[in-house]
C-alpha positions in Angstrom: -8.3 82.6 -1.8 -5.8 81.3 -4.2 -4.6 77.6 -2.8 -1.2 76.3 -3.8 -1.2 73.3 -6.2 1.1 71.3 -4.1 -1.1 71.5 -1.0 -4.3 70.5 -3.2 -2.3 67.6 -4.6 -1.0 66.1 -1.3 -4.5 66.3 0.4 -6.5 64.9 -2.5 -4.2 62.0 -3.0 -4.4 61.5 0.9 -8.1 61.6 1.0 -9.3 59.2 -1.5 -8.4 60.6 -4.9 -6.0 58.9 -7.7 -3.8 61.3 -9.6 -3.4 60.8 -13.4 -1.0 63.1 -15.1 -1.8 63.3 -18.9 -0.9 65.9 -21.5 -1.0 69.4 -19.8 -3.2 68.4 -16.9 -3.3 66.3 -14.0 -6.7 64.6 -13.3 -8.2 63.5 -10.0 -10.5 60.8 -9.7 -12.2 60.0 -6.4 -12.2 56.3 -5.3 -14.8 54.4 -3.2 -13.9 52.5 -0.1 -13.1 49.4 -2.5 -10.6 51.5 -4.5 -13.0 51.7 -7.7 -13.1 55.0 -9.4 -16.3 57.1 -9.0 -16.7 58.7 -12.5 -18.8 61.2 -11.5 -16.5 62.9 -8.9 -13.4 64.4 -10.4 -11.6 67.4 -11.0 -8.4 68.4 -12.8 -5.5 71.2 -12.8 -2.9 72.2 -15.2 0.7 71.4 -15.0 1.8 75.0 -15.8 1.0 78.3 -14.3 2.2 79.8 -10.8 1.9 77.0 -8.6 -1.5 78.6 -7.4 -5.1 77.5 -8.1 -7.0 80.7 -8.6 -10.3 81.5 -7.1 -12.2 81.2 -10.3 -10.6 77.5 -10.9 -11.6 76.5 -7.4 -15.0 77.8 -7.8 -15.5 75.3 -10.9 -13.7 72.6 -8.8 -15.8 72.6 -5.8 -18.8 71.8 -7.9 -16.9 68.9 -9.8 -15.9 67.4 -6.1 -19.5 67.6 -5.2 -19.2 70.1 -2.5 -21.9 72.6 -1.7 -20.0 75.7 -1.5 -16.2 76.9 -2.2 -15.6 77.2 1.5 -16.1 73.4 2.0 -13.5 72.8 -0.6 -11.2 75.1 1.1 -11.9 73.5 4.5 -11.1 70.1 3.0 -7.5 71.5 1.8 -7.0 73.0 5.2 -7.7 69.6 6.7 -10.5 70.9 9.1 -12.9 68.3 7.0 -11.8 65.0 7.2 -12.0 61.9 4.7 -14.4 60.5 6.7 -16.6 63.7 7.0 -16.2 64.2 2.9 -17.3 60.8 2.5 -20.5 61.1 4.7 -21.2 64.1 2.6 -21.4 62.4 -0.5 -23.1 59.5 0.9 -25.9 62.1 1.9 -25.8 63.2 -1.6 -26.7 59.9 -2.9 -23.2 58.7 -3.9 -22.0 55.2 -3.2 -18.6 55.9 -1.6 
């Protein structure tokens, strides 16, 4: 199911990501509790397009954001997965966040 770029942007910024606009893309870098960027947790989207993030792109993004499955990313965007739950999940995978 495609997701609106503006919904993705709103949620990721609210839940610990830093947004960096560069060239034709918008990069999202995850920040730990101290505000330091965790380089291995990131993703990007294009400026252009329809305003939706396609299923095929979401399939790549969930892996970059360290989710186990695409539905976890969809729950994150739908706000049924909180920032604290996301951080707990990342910690369980060995990340220091």
